[in-house]
N, C-alpha and C positions, 0 to 999 in steps of 0.2 A: 405855411413857410416862415420860417424862420429870416432871422436879416441877416445877410449874406455880404459879405466884400466882394466886391467886383472889380476895385482897381485899385491898384497900390502902388504910388509911386514915390522916387526918391529925392528926399528935398538936400539934406547939407550935411556933411562930417559935423561934428562935436566937438568945439578947440579946448574946452576945459577936460573932456576925457575923449580922449580921441577912439575907442572903443565902442562908443556909441552914434548911433547913426539917425536921422528924423527922417521919417517919412508920412506921405499924407495919404489917408486912407480912406476910400468914398465907400460907406455903406448901404446898400440895398434896403430900404423898413418895410417892412409888412405890409404897408400900407400904399406901395409901387415910389415914393420919394426916398430921395439920396442923401446923404449928410456926408462932409467929408468932414476927416477927423485925423489931429495928428496923433500921430504915434513914436514914441522914443525904443529905440533898444538897440541892440548888440546886432541882431539881424534883422531880416521881417519878419522870420519867426516869433523872434521873442517880443516885438514891437508887436505885434496881432495877438499873441499871447497875455500882452500888457493891456491892452484896449478890451477883451474878454472879461480879463480879472476885474478891472475898473468895472462894466459894466454889470455883474455879479456883485460886487461891492455896493454900488448905488442900490440896487435892487434889495437887494437884504438890508440895507438901511433903510427904507421907504418903508419895510414889513415892522421893522422896528423898534419904529418911531411911532409907531402908533400905540404900542403898547405903554401904558401909563405908568410912573416912574414908582407909585406906590406898589404897582404887580412885580417888578425888579426885589423892592428892596423887600419882597413879605416872600420872595422867592429867595432870592437871600437869607434870611433868618430862618429859613423855614428849613434849607439845606444846614446852615449850622448846628439849628434844633437839631434835627435825626442823625445829624453826627457828633453830638453831644450826647443825644438816647444810645447810641449804637456804642461810644466809649463810657458811660458811666454804665452800662450793662455787662460789656468785657473785661471792663478796667488794664485794657491797654493800649496807651498813652501813645501807641503807633498809626491806631487808628484815628484818630485827632490829628495828631499832625499833618498824617497822609491826605487828611480829605481836606485839612485846610489848604495845604501846600498843592494837590491836584488842583482843588479851585481856581488856586493864585496862577498856578502855571496856564489851565485853561483858559483863563482871564486875557492873559499876557499873550498869547498865540491868537486869541478873538483878535485882540488889539495888532497887531504886528501884520495879519493877514490883511484887516481890513483898511490899510494902509491906500491910498492910491498908488498904485505902480508909473502909471504913465505920467508921468511929469519931466517936464524938462529938465535936460541936462544938458546943459549947453556945450 
């Protein structure tokens, strides 16, 4: 059994952001216990999706923190070495520029995705 939302209750509207609402979600855990989580969104579906998103980010963060810093550095320089080698063989600057730009784009996308979305919007 996965975690399930068993009850949602509307709490209040936001003064600062008129379109945002605060809900209190009761979640049934796998072991049978329940927990209450505040959820913010434009509607109940948005608030629930933000709670799910934050749980996924938390799970992924726990897994990536296990990887030591030197493994990330080695991976980065290995990638740059591969792109540089490919560029030197083909003698096409677009491969080098595209490889570095795509790595930066992926890094920015991961950073934006990993932000907590279920933060209070007063």
